[in-house]
C-alpha positions in Angstrom: -5.1 69.8 -30.6 -6.2 68.3 -27.2 -8.3 65.3 -26.8 -11.0 65.0 -24.1 -12.8 61.9 -22.7 -16.4 62.8 -21.7 -18.1 60.2 -19.4 -21.5 60.1 -17.9 -21.3 60.1 -14.1 -24.5 58.5 -13.1 -27.5 56.9 -14.5 -30.2 59.3 -15.7 -33.6 58.8 -17.2 -35.1 62.2 -18.5 -37.6 63.0 -21.2 -37.5 59.3 -22.4 -33.7 59.3 -22.8 -31.7 56.8 -20.7 -28.1 57.5 -20.0 -26.1 54.8 -18.3 -23.1 55.5 -16.0 -19.8 55.0 -17.9 -21.0 55.9 -21.4 -18.1 57.8 -22.8 -16.9 59.6 -25.9 -13.6 61.0 -27.0 -13.7 64.4 -28.7 -11.0 66.7 -30.1 -11.0 70.4 -29.4 -9.4 73.3 -30.9 -9.0 75.1 -27.5 -7.8 74.1 -24.1 -11.2 75.0 -22.5 -13.8 72.5 -21.3 -15.7 71.2 -24.4 -18.9 71.0 -22.4 -19.0 74.8 -21.8 -17.4 75.8 -25.1 -19.8 76.7 -27.9 -22.8 75.3 -26.0 -21.2 71.8 -25.8 -22.0 71.2 -29.5 -19.2 68.8 -30.3 -20.0 66.7 -27.1 -23.7 66.6 -28.0 -22.9 65.6 -31.6 -20.5 62.8 -30.4 -23.1 61.3 -28.1 -25.7 61.4 -30.8 -23.3 59.8 -33.4 -22.1 57.0 -31.1 -25.1 56.2 -28.8 -28.0 57.9 -30.6 -28.8 60.0 -27.5 -29.7 63.7 -27.3 -27.8 65.1 -24.3 -29.6 68.5 -24.7 -33.1 67.0 -24.6 -32.1 64.9 -21.7 -30.9 68.0 -19.8 -27.5 66.3 -19.2 -25.1 68.6 -21.1 -23.5 70.0 -17.9 -20.6 69.3 -15.6 -22.9 67.7 -13.0 -23.8 64.8 -15.1 -20.7 64.6 -17.3 -17.1 64.1 -16.3 -14.4 65.7 -18.4 -10.9 64.3 -18.6 -8.1 65.7 -20.8 -6.2 62.8 -22.3 -4.0 64.2 -25.0 
């Protein structure tokens, strides 16, 4: 089961949600595909909500432009 580190690339303030560059989460995935594009990025959105209390979908930041994906395991 691979692990991915998802990191915010740049500061973004959208819809009242502030994302700071460097905010990151580690998520496991059942597949070797990008977790942002798999299943609508649900596991990534849930991880950011659980750890930082921010809604990536509402901020419009659940994409590969605002987030960097790195496979770590």
